[in-house]
C-alpha positions as CSV (number, residue, x, y, z in Angstrom):
1,X,80.1,72.8,35.5
2,X,80.4,69.9,33.1
3,X,80.9,72.3,30.2
4,X,83.6,74.2,32.1
5,X,85.4,70.9,32.8
6,X,85.3,70.0,29.1
7,X,87.0,73.3,28.3
8,X,89.7,72.7,30.9
9,X,90.3,69.2,29.6
10,X,90.5,70.5,26.1
11,X,92.9,73.2,27.2
12,X,95.3,70.8,29.0
13,X,95.2,68.4,26.1
14,X,96.2,71.1,23.7
15,X,98.9,72.2,26.1
16,X,100.3,68.7,26.1
17,X,100.2,68.6,22.2
18,X,102.0,71.9,21.9
19,X,104.7,70.9,24.4
20,X,105.1,67.5,22.7
21,X,105.7,69.3,19.3
22,X,108.3,71.5,21.0
23,X,110.1,68.6,22.6
24,X,110.3,66.7,19.3
25,X,112.5,69.5,17.8
26,X,115.4,68.5,20.1
27,X,117.7,65.5,20.1
28,X,118.4,65.9,23.8
29,X,114.9,65.7,25.2
30,X,113.9,62.1,24.1
31,X,112.9,61.0,27.6
32,X,110.6,64.0,28.1
33,X,109.1,63.5,24.6
34,X,108.2,59.9,25.5
35,X,106.6,61.0,28.8
36,X,104.6,63.6,26.9
37,X,103.4,61.1,24.3
38,X,102.2,58.8,27.1
39,X,100.4,61.6,28.9
40,X,98.6,62.6,25.6
41,X,97.5,59.0,25.0
42,X,96.1,58.8,28.6
43,X,94.2,62.0,28.1
44,X,92.8,60.9,24.7
45,X,91.7,57.5,26.1
46,X,90.5,59.0,29.4
47,X,92.3,56.3,31.5
48,X,92.9,56.7,35.2
49,X,95.6,55.0,37.1
50,X,95.0,54.5,40.8
51,X,98.1,53.7,42.8
52,X,98.2,52.2,46.3
53,X,101.2,53.7,48.0
54,X,102.7,54.0,51.5
55,X,105.3,52.7,53.8
56,X,106.2,49.0,53.9
57,X,103.9,46.7,55.9
58,X,100.9,48.9,55.8
59,X,98.8,46.3,54.1
60,X,98.7,47.6,50.5
61,X,98.6,44.2,48.8
62,X,96.0,43.0,51.2
63,X,93.8,46.0,50.5
64,X,94.1,45.5,46.7
65,X,93.0,41.9,47.2
66,X,90.1,43.0,49.3
67,X,89.0,45.7,46.8
68,X,89.1,43.2,43.9
69,X,87.5,40.4,45.8
70,X,90.2,37.8,45.0
71,X,93.6,37.0,46.4
72,X,95.7,38.1,43.4
73,X,98.7,39.5,45.2
74,X,101.0,37.7,47.7
75,X,101.0,39.0,51.3
76,X,103.3,38.2,54.2
77,X,104.8,39.2,57.5
78,X,107.9,40.6,55.8
79,X,108.1,43.2,53.0
80,X,106.8,41.3,50.0
81,X,106.2,43.5,46.9
82,X,109.4,44.3,45.1
83,X,107.9,45.3,41.7
84,X,105.1,47.6,40.4
85,X,102.0,45.4,39.7
86,X,99.4,46.9,37.4
87,X,95.9,45.3,37.4
88,X,93.4,46.0,34.6
89,X,90.0,44.6,33.6
90,X,90.0,41.6,31.2
91,X,90.2,37.9,30.8
92,X,92.3,36.6,33.8
93,X,95.9,36.3,32.8
94,X,99.3,37.8,33.7
95,X,102.6,38.8,32.2
96,X,105.9,39.9,33.6
97,X,107.8,42.8,31.9
98,X,111.5,42.8,32.2
99,X,113.9,45.8,32.0
100,X,115.3,44.5,28.7
101,X,111.9,44.6,27.0
102,X,111.0,40.9,27.3
103,X,107.4,40.2,28.2
104,X,106.8,36.7,29.7
105,X,103.2,35.3,30.0
106,X,102.8,33.5,33.4
107,X,100.2,32.0,35.6
108,X,98.8,34.3,38.2
109,X,99.7,31.8,41.0
110,X,103.3,31.9,39.8
111,X,103.7,35.7,40.2
112,X,105.4,35.5,43.7
113,X,108.7,34.3,42.1
114,X,108.9,37.7,40.3
115,X,107.3,40.2,42.8
116,X,108.2,38.7,46.1
117,X,111.2,40.2,47.8
118,X,112.2,36.9,49.3
119,X,112.1,35.0,46.0
120,X,113.4,37.9,43.9
121,X,115.8,39.7,46.3
122,X,116.9,43.2,45.2
123,X,115.0,42.4,41.9
124,X,118.0,40.4,40.6
125,X,115.7,39.1,37.8
126,X,115.4,42.6,36.4
127,X,111.6,42.8,36.5
128,X,110.3,46.1,35.3
129,X,106.6,45.6,36.2
130,X,103.9,42.9,36.3
131,X,100.5,43.3,34.5
132,X,97.5,41.3,35.6
133,X,94.1,41.2,34.0
134,X,91.2,40.4,36.3
135,X,87.4,40.0,35.7
136,X,86.7,41.9,38.9
137,X,83.6,44.1,38.5
138,X,85.5,46.8,40.4
139,X,87.7,47.4,37.3
140,X,85.0,47.5,34.7
141,X,84.8,51.3,34.7
142,X,88.3,51.4,33.1
143,X,90.4,51.8,36.2
144,X,94.0,50.6,36.2
145,X,94.9,49.6,39.8
146,X,98.5,49.6,40.9
147,X,100.2,48.0,43.9
148,X,103.6,49.5,44.6
149,X,106.6,48.4,46.7
150,X,106.6,49.9,50.2
151,X,108.9,52.7,51.0
152,X,111.2,52.9,54.0
153,X,112.3,49.3,54.3
154,X,115.8,47.9,54.2
155,X,115.4,47.3,50.5
156,X,116.2,50.8,49.1
157,X,115.4,49.7,45.5
158,X,111.7,49.2,46.6
159,X,111.5,52.9,47.7
160,X,113.1,54.0,44.4
161,X,110.6,52.0,42.4
162,X,107.6,53.4,44.4
163,X,108.9,57.0,44.0
164,X,109.4,56.6,40.3
165,X,105.9,55.2,39.7
166,X,104.1,57.9,41.7
167,X,104.9,60.3,38.9
168,X,102.7,58.3,36.5
169,X,99.7,58.0,38.9
170,X,96.5,60.0,38.6
171,X,94.8,59.2,41.9
172,X,96.4,57.8,45.0
173,X,95.3,55.6,47.9
174,X,97.7,56.6,50.6
175,X,97.9,53.8,53.2
176,X,98.3,54.5,56.9
177,X,98.0,52.0,59.8
178,X,96.8,52.4,63.3
179,X,99.8,50.5,64.7
180,X,102.2,53.3,63.8
181,X,101.8,57.1,63.9
182,X,102.5,59.0,60.7
183,X,106.3,59.2,60.5
184,X,108.9,61.3,58.7
185,X,109.3,58.8,55.8
186,X,105.5,58.9,55.2
187,X,105.4,62.7,55.4
188,X,108.3,63.1,52.9
189,X,106.7,60.5,50.6
190,X,103.3,62.3,50.8
191,X,104.9,65.7,50.1
192,X,106.5,64.3,47.0
193,X,103.4,62.5,45.9
194,X,101.1,65.5,46.0
195,X,103.1,67.1,43.2
196,X,101.8,64.5,40.7
197,X,98.4,63.0,41.7
198,X,95.1,64.7,41.1
199,X,93.2,63.0,43.9
200,X,94.0,61.4,47.2
201,X,92.1,58.8,49.3
202,X,93.6,58.3,52.8
203,X,93.1,54.8,54.2
204,X,93.7,53.9,57.8
205,X,94.2,50.1,58.0
206,X,94.1,47.5,60.7
207,X,91.2,49.0,62.7
208,X,90.4,45.5,63.9
209,X,93.4,45.7,66.2
210,X,92.2,48.6,68.4
211,X,89.0,49.7,70.2
212,X,86.6,52.5,69.1
213,X,88.1,55.2,71.5
214,X,91.7,54.5,70.3
215,X,90.5,54.7,66.7
216,X,88.8,58.1,67.2
217,X,92.0,59.5,68.8
218,X,94.2,58.1,65.9
219,X,91.8,59.5,63.2
220,X,91.7,62.9,64.8
221,X,95.5,63.0,64.9
222,X,95.8,61.9,61.3
223,X,93.1,64.3,60.0
224,X,94.8,67.3,61.7
225,X,98.2,66.4,60.4
226,X,97.1,65.6,56.9
227,X,95.2,68.9,56.6
228,X,98.4,70.8,57.3
229,X,100.5,68.7,55.0
230,X,98.0,68.9,52.1
231,X,97.2,72.5,52.8
232,X,93.4,71.9,52.6
233,X,90.5,71.1,54.9
234,X,89.1,68.6,52.5
235,X,90.7,65.5,53.9
236,X,88.5,62.3,54.2
237,X,89.8,59.2,56.0
238,X,88.6,55.7,55.3
239,X,89.1,53.5,58.4
240,X,89.1,49.8,57.4
241,X,90.5,46.4,57.9
242,X,91.8,44.7,54.8
243,X,92.0,41.5,56.9
244,X,88.4,41.3,57.9
245,X,86.9,43.4,55.2
246,X,85.3,46.0,57.5
247,X,85.1,49.4,55.8
248,X,86.2,48.1,52.4
249,X,82.8,48.5,50.7
250,X,82.6,52.2,51.7
251,X,86.0,52.8,50.1
252,X,85.0,50.9,46.9
253,X,81.8,52.9,46.6
254,X,83.7,56.2,47.0
255,X,86.4,55.2,44.6
256,X,83.9,54.2,41.9
257,X,81.8,57.3,42.4
258,X,84.7,59.7,42.3
259,X,86.5,58.0,39.4
260,X,83.3,57.8,37.3
261,X,81.7,61.3,37.9
262,X,84.9,63.1,38.5
263,X,87.1,61.3,35.9
264,X,87.9,64.4,33.8
265,X,88.5,66.6,36.8
266,X,91.0,64.1,38.3
267,X,92.7,63.5,34.9
268,X,92.8,67.2,34.1
269,X,94.5,68.1,37.4
270,X,96.8,65.1,37.3
271,X,97.8,66.0,33.7
272,X,98.6,69.6,34.7
273,X,100.9,68.4,37.4
274,X,102.6,65.8,35.2
275,X,103.1,68.2,32.3
276,X,104.6,70.7,34.6
277,X,107.0,68.0,35.9
278,X,107.9,67.1,32.3
279,X,108.7,70.7,31.4
280,X,110.7,71.2,34.6
281,X,112.7,68.0,33.8
282,X,113.3,69.3,30.2
283,X,114.6,72.6,31.5
284,X,117.0,70.7,33.9
285,X,118.2,68.6,30.9
286,X,118.9,71.8,28.9
287,X,120.9,73.2,31.8
288,X,123.0,70.0,31.8
289,X,123.4,70.4,28.1
290,X,124.6,74.0,28.5
291,X,127.3,72.9,31.0
292,X,128.6,70.3,28.5
293,X,128.3,72.8,25.6
294,X,130.4,75.4,27.5
295,X,133.2,73.0,28.3
296,X,136.7,74.3,27.3
297,X,137.6,72.8,23.9
298,X,140.4,70.7,25.3
299,X,138.1,69.2,28.0
300,X,135.4,68.5,25.4
301,X,137.9,66.8,23.1
302,X,139.0,64.6,26.0
303,X,135.4,63.8,26.9
304,X,134.5,62.9,23.4
305,X,137.7,60.7,23.1
306,X,136.5,58.8,26.2
307,X,133.1,58.3,24.6
308,X,134.8,57.1,21.4
309,X,136.8,54.5,23.4
310,X,133.6,53.4,25.2
311,X,131.9,52.9,21.8
312,X,134.9,50.8,20.7
313,X,134.4,48.6,23.7
314,X,130.7,48.2,22.8
315,X,131.8,47.3,19.2
316,X,134.0,44.5,20.5
317,X,131.2,43.2,22.7
318,X,128.9,43.1,19.7
319,X,131.5,41.3,17.7
320,X,131.9,38.7,20.4
321,X,128.1,38.0,20.3
322,X,128.2,37.7,16.5
323,X,131.3,35.4,16.7
324,X,129.4,33.0,19.0
325,X,126.5,33.0,16.6
326,X,128.7,32.3,13.6
327,X,129.7,29.0,15.1
328,X,126.1,27.9,14.7
329,X,125.6,29.8,11.5
330,X,123.3,27.2,9.8
331,X,121.3,26.4,12.9
332,X,117.7,27.6,13.3
333,X,117.5,28.2,17.1
334,X,114.0,28.7,18.6
335,X,113.8,32.0,20.6
336,X,117.1,33.3,19.3
337,X,115.5,36.2,17.5
338,X,113.8,37.4,20.7
339,X,117.0,36.9,22.7
340,X,119.0,39.1,20.3
341,X,116.3,41.7,20.4
342,X,116.5,41.7,24.2
343,X,120.3,41.9,23.9
344,X,119.8,44.9,21.6
345,X,117.6,46.6,24.2
346,X,120.4,46.0,26.8
347,X,122.8,47.5,24.3
348,X,120.7,50.6,24.1
349,X,120.4,50.8,27.9
350,X,124.2,50.5,28.2
351,X,124.7,53.3,25.6
352,X,122.3,55.5,27.6
353,X,124.2,54.8,30.8
354,X,127.5,55.6,29.1
355,X,126.3,59.1,27.9
356,X,124.9,59.9,31.4
357,X,128.2,58.7,33.0
358,X,130.5,60.6,30.6
359,X,128.5,63.8,29.9
360,X,126.1,64.0,32.8
361,X,123.0,64.3,30.6
362,X,120.3,61.9,29.3
363,X,120.2,60.3,25.9
364,X,117.1,58.3,25.4
365,X,116.4,55.2,23.3
366,X,113.0,53.5,23.0
367,X,113.0,50.0,24.4
368,X,111.1,47.5,22.2
369,X,108.7,45.2,24.0
370,X,109.2,41.5,23.1
371,X,106.4,39.2,24.0
372,X,107.6,35.6,24.6
373,X,105.2,32.9,23.4
374,X,103.8,30.8,26.2
375,X,104.1,27.5,24.3
376,X,107.0,26.2,22.3
377,X,104.7,24.9,19.5
378,X,103.6,28.5,18.9
379,X,107.1,29.5,17.8
380,X,107.2,30.5,14.1
381,X,110.1,29.8,11.8
382,X,113.1,32.1,12.4
383,X,116.1,32.9,10.2
384,X,119.3,30.9,10.8
385,X,121.8,32.1,13.4
386,X,124.2,33.6,10.8
387,X,121.6,35.9,9.3
388,X,120.4,37.0,12.7
389,X,124.0,37.7,13.7
390,X,124.5,39.8,10.6
391,X,121.3,41.8,11.4
392,X,122.5,42.3,15.0
393,X,125.9,43.5,13.8
394,X,124.5,46.0,11.4
395,X,122.0,47.4,13.9
396,X,124.5,47.8,16.7
397,X,127.0,49.5,14.3
398,X,124.3,52.0,13.2
399,X,123.4,52.8,16.9
400,X,127.1,53.6,17.6
401,X,127.6,55.7,14.5
402,X,124.3,57.6,15.0
403,X,125.2,58.3,18.6
404,X,128.7,59.6,17.8
405,X,127.4,61.8,15.0
406,X,124.5,63.1,17.2
407,X,126.9,64.0,20.0
408,X,129.3,65.7,17.7
409,X,126.4,67.7,16.2
410,X,124.6,68.8,19.3
411,X,127.9,69.6,21.1
412,X,129.0,71.7,18.1
413,X,132.3,69.7,18.1
414,X,134.7,70.9,15.4
415,X,132.0,73.0,13.9
416,X,133.5,76.0,12.1
417,X,130.2,77.2,10.7
418,X,129.2,80.4,12.5
419,X,125.7,80.3,11.1
420,X,125.1,76.7,12.4
421,X,126.5,77.5,15.9
422,X,124.5,80.7,16.2
423,X,121.3,79.0,14.9
424,X,121.6,76.1,17.4
425,X,122.2,78.5,20.3
426,X,119.3,80.7,19.2
427,X,116.9,77.7,18.9
428,X,118.0,76.5,22.3
429,X,117.3,79.8,23.9
430,X,113.9,80.0,22.1
431,X,113.0,76.5,23.4
432,X,114.0,77.5,26.9
433,X,111.8,80.6,26.8
434,X,108.8,78.6,25.6
435,X,109.3,75.9,28.2
436,X,109.5,78.4,31.0
437,X,106.3,80.1,29.8
438,X,104.6,76.7,29.8
439,X,105.9,75.9,33.3
440,X,104.7,79.2,34.7
441,X,101.3,78.8,33.1
442,X,100.8,75.5,34.8
443,X,101.6,76.7,38.3
444,X,97.9,76.7,39.5
445,X,94.9,74.7,38.4
446,X,92.9,78.0,38.0
447,X,95.3,79.0,35.2
448,X,93.8,76.4,32.8
């Protein structure tokens, strides 16, 4: 059994490597390339991410606190969690990651201002995720535990965040609650989730609020429905109370046992599902590319002209940033270098949005993580403002020129070389065939 699992793990790892090599041959599949790189790294490190997901107010944060044995996450009577929170084993500390790449160390007791919906409404601070390190023995086996925003509340961005993160989870704790029957939102969320995760643990919370007979009725109802939804008889429910702690130890024991003895099996199945999703996403991106490629020449020319005008607007914005810096050209401003790097990340994100808006397809840039120092005295000497401004100007100019040249090249704009045109179309068709074969070969776990 163990030998067979090793072969399956080796097979899916090689499949990821082969797919990654194929994705790297195209300028239009950068997003999928990044996902494949992340998946390969996870396979090589044998890391498992366990996400706690479900509708809002099911007690997800309270359960995480109960499992870890410490009150790390804020809980409340209204939807609280507004950002994905990752928890790993290590010396207790925390850091907030922002969408522009900045990483700010913070005290654990200060996290509410970043992940609490009331203190950070609609995520106006632009938080991407929060990472907490905890010395909880529960995490010593190498688990990454994740608390996600609840779905189905008034705050739509919370649902979007939860849906997006599910794609990166390997195992899922799906939260239900005895005070509400399984509803359409939960059914839809579960049907989407099963496409990505390799293992499910179904938790029924708040059992302290009903009697034993009512609990049995509710569990029977959930078990029958979940068996139909998951298309399997292998559905185990974990009734518990995150508030009182009843049933939490049984769940902890099961999680640790499954994630320790069945780590490779979970990771293998999760990776198969994720790789198939990456390939399907890549094929969809190629379809979008074909639609742009087959535009009538006059339409393509107008579209590229619009892109050129947009890039000119970006150039003027960059010039304004540099002009402001020039006023302080001889000043050495602490933190300015990180601020400009963050601005550069925002510039890349804006360019990506522009390509999507104008052409309807993705163009991906890697966003650099920029860790802010916790103490001002730790700041090292930085170049004067004028030098940093010059570097910023040169980098943004290169981004604009490279993007324009890449678009002209991949869209075959004003390309009179029959050989180049035929070669690009041939390579695109070849890649499509290979991706389709990979997609079909990943349809069932038995195919590995």
